[in-house]
N, C-alpha and C positions, 0 to 999 in steps of 0.2 A: 698536739693530739686533737683529733676532731671531737665535736660534741657528742657523737655516737661512737661507742666502742664496744666491740664484741669480745667477750672473754669466755673461754671454755673451761669448765672444771668438772671433776668427777668427785663424788663423795660416796663412801661406802657406809651404810648403816647396818650395824650388826646388833642382833638382839641379845642382851645379856640380862638375865634376871627380870625380864619383863620391861626393861628400859632400853631404848634405842640410843646407842652411843656413836658419835661421828668419828670417822677415820679419814683424813685427807689422803687422797691417792695422787693428786696432781696439784702443782702450784704454778700460778701464772707469774707470781713475783716471789719475794723472799719468804713470805709467810702464808699460812693458809687463809683462805677467804672466810669471812664470818657473815653468814647469812642469818636472817631472822628466823624465828620459829614458823614452820609452815606445816599444815596438815594435808595429807593426801587422802582422798576418799577411800575408806575401808581399812586404813592403816593408822598406826600411832603417829603422833606429832613428830616431826623430824627437825633436827637442829643442824644448821650449816654454818660455815665460817665465811666471813666477808672481809676483804682487804680494806683497812681504813683509808688508804689512798684513793679508793674509788668513791668515797662518800661525798667528795666535793664536786663531782660531776653533776651538772644540772640535768643532763639528758643522756641516757645510755641504754643500750639493749644488751641483755646478757643471755647467752645460750649455754645451757649446761645439761649434763647427764648425771644421773645418780642411780645407784643400785641400793635397794633396800631389802634387808632380810627381816621379815616380819613374822611374828608369832600370831597365827590365826587360831582362835580357840573355838572348838566345837563341843558344845555341852550335850553329850549324847547319852543314851540309856546304857545302863550297865550290861555287861555281857550276860546272856541268859545262862542259867545254871546247867551244869552237867550235860546230859544228852539233849537238852532243849535248844541248843544253839541252832542258828540258821532258820530255815523254813520259809514258807511263802509269805509275801507281804500281806498285811491285813486286807481282807475283802469284806465288803458290806453288801448284804443281800436282803431283799424283802422276802419274808417267809409267810406263807399262808398256812395256818394250822391244819394238820391232817390227823388229829386225834380221833379215835373211833367214837368217843362220847359226843363229839360235836360235828362229826362228818355229815350226818343227815341234816339237810336244810341249810347247809353252808353257814353254820353258826360259829365256826372256829375263829379264833383270834388271829391277828397278824402281829409280827414282830420283826425286828432287825437283827440279823445274824452278823456278828463282827468277829471273824476268826483270822488268825495269822499274826505275823510279826509287825509291830508298829514301826513304820519307816517315815522318812522326812515328808513324803507326799501324802501320808495317810489323812491329815487334817483336810487337805484340799479335796480328796476323794469323798470324805465323810460330808463335808459341806455341800458338795454337788448332789450327793445322794439325798441328804435331808431336804434340799431345795426341791428336788423332784417329788418328794412326798407332800409338799405343800404344808398345810396346817395340821396334818396328822401327827399325833403324839404317840408313837409306838415305842414299847419297851425294847431295850437292847439286851441281847444275850451274847456275852463276850467270852472268848477262849483265846488266850494269847500268852506266849512265853515272855513278852516284853518288847524292848526295842528302844526307840529314840525318846528321850525324856521330854524334850521340848515339844515334839509332836504329840505325845500323850497328854501333856498339859493343855495344848491348844485344842485337842479333841474334847477334853473335859469342859473347857469353856463353851464349846459349841453345844454340847448336850445339856449343860446347865442353862444356857440361854433358852433352849427349847423346852426345858423342864421335863426331861425324859428320865424314866426309871431304868435301872440296869441290874443285871444278874450275871453271876459267873455261871456259865453253862455252855452247852453245845447244842447243835441242831443237826438232825439227821433226816434224810428223805428215804422213804421205804423203797424208792426206785433206784437207790444207789447201793453199791457194794459196801460191806462193813468197813473196809479200810479207806474208803473215799466217800464219807457221808454226805458231801455237798457236790456230788459229781455233776459234770456238765450235761450229761444225758438227761438229767431230771429237770433241767431248767427250761422255763418257758421262753418265748421270744423276747420278752421284756426283761429277762434275767432273773425273775423271781422263781421260787419253787415251793412245793408243798412239803411240809416236814413236821417233825415233833421236836420239842425242846426237852433236854434232860440235863441233870447236874453231874452225874457220876463221872469222875475222872477229869472234869474240866479244870483248867488252871487260869490264874491271872497273876503272873509273876513279874518281877523286876519293875519295868516302867508301867506295866498294865494297871496296877492299883492307882496310879495317878490319873489315868483315863477313867477308871472306875469311879474315882472320887467325884466326877462331874455329875453323876446321877442324883436326882432329887430323892429317889428311893434306891437303896443299894442293898442287895440281898445275895447271900451265898449259903448253900446248904452244907451239912457236915460231909457230904460226898464230893464237894468241890473245894478248891484250894486257892487261897490268897497268899502271896508270898513276896518278900522284899529282900534286897541286898544292896551293897554299896553301888553308887553311881560311878561310872568311869568317864572321866573327862579326857578328850583327845586334843592334844596340842599339835598343830601342823605348822611347820616353818617353810615359808615360801620366799624366795629371793626374787624381787621385782625390779626391773630397770625402767626408768622413765626418761623421757626427753622433754624438757620444759624450756620455753622461751618467754621472757618477760621484758618489759620496758619500764624504766624508772625516769620520771619527769618531775623535776623540782622536789625530789625526795620522796615522791609517791610511786609505789611500784604497782604495775598492772600486769597480770599474767596474760600473755597473748595466746599461748597454746600449751597444752600438756598432753603427752601421748605416751602410753605404755609401749615399750619396745622389746621387752623380754620378760619372761617369767619362768622360774625353775623351782621345782619342788625339792626341798633340801632334806626333809625328814619329819618324823612325828614320834610322839611318845604319849603313853597313857598314864593317868594317875587317878587314884580313888580319893585323893584328898580334896575336900571342898573348902574354898575360901569362905570368909564370913559373908560375903555378898551372895554367893551361891546358896549357902545354907539358909540365909535369911529369905531368899526368894522362895525356896521350897517350903519353909515354915509359913510364910505369908500366903502362898498358894493354898496350902492345906487349910489354913485358917479361913480363907475366903470360901472354901468349900464346906466349912463346918466340921472339919476333922482335926483331931488333936495333933498338935505339932510334934509330940513325942514319937510319932510314927517315924520321923526322920532319924531319931536315935536308934530305932530298930534297924533301919537301913544301914546306917553307918557302922553298926556293930556286927555286920555279917559280910564276910569276904565275898567278892564277886563270883567266885567259883562255887559258892554254896547258895542256899536259899533259906530264909527264915520263914517258915510256914506260920501264918498268924492264926491262932486258935479262934474258934467262934466267939468265945467270951472276950478275948482281947480285941477282936474286930469290933464288937459292940462297944466295949469300953473306950476305944479310940474313936468311936463314931465313924469308922470306916464303913461299917454296915449299919443300916438303920433298923433292921430286924432280921430274924432267922426265917428264911423261906427258900424254896427251891426255884429253879429257873422256870419249870413248867407251871408253878403256882403264880409267878409274876406275870407270865404272858396270859394266863387265864383270868387274872384279877382285873375286871373291868367294871366301871360304874360303881366303884367302892364307896361306902359311907365313910365319913371322916373318922369315926371311932372304930372302924374295922381294920384288923390286920390283913396283910396280903393273903395269908393262909386261909383266914375266915372268908375273905372276899372271894377267893378262888373257888371255894367249896359252895358258894351261894348260887342258887339258880338265877339270881338277878344279874350274874356276870355274863350271861350268854348273849345279850345283844351286841351291837357294834363295838369295835375296838376303841381304846382310849382316845379321846379327842375327836372322834368322828361324830 
């Protein structure tokens, strides 16, 4: 037999209980090959079998195929409650205040409207939006049924880094119909619009409170609603086939090439059970934001088809909100003194100059 020998083998990796177990599909000799542990990018470690008769060869090249059935875990936001399912992805708009009290002299405040469902690319869109604003620290008025948990947490990190305040509320342009308060017709060429902020009927449900948690000041009025429920984790199973060629010289193996040759979606399933690591991550995130970790218990105790509306007092106790105030009060509160509440600051004539951070 020559110094170089090519051997072909197939191995099937099947996912069972989170562990990948090898099943030999082909044998070049009387027993299965025994390969060492090898990790493939994006998947679990895989274990193969390699024939002991091959170990004595000083130089050999092996070409083999394998098929892997892998569990890919997507940690996504819980399904929105009841009739709140679906909807448009979250959109970020620069709003110029259009309240009658400040309209004369162009003394109205600016703010950021964040309305819609939180999706995977929401953090990227928010990051680009904030970059366009430069150093301006404008408050955020959010209205959302929830969505992707990871995206919500990433957005919270973004606004915490910028030290932005946030309120549960909505924005309306007087140039738009009632059922489309942020209509395209009212928007300027740069995408901004003139509008008013209000709290009545606004929601921040499901994954939205995790985004809301990022605000340095967090307010909600009795006419707006904060709510949580269980997080749904989606597990997707994908069968991937690779073609790998490697060379072993003097007992040392070198991968020459690895190429994916096939991929097939097998199926997926949802669960509301969080493992210890997922729960610890949530509690740790809330702690970093200054919020009581027992908020997670409220989430876990509410079925995904329902919503636990958090009372004003509970929101304060959990430090989910920092004080009671309405969305219009937050956007009007500028140049506040350290000892002033948002409501007091909003009512003060001293709030009329330029927006926060300008």
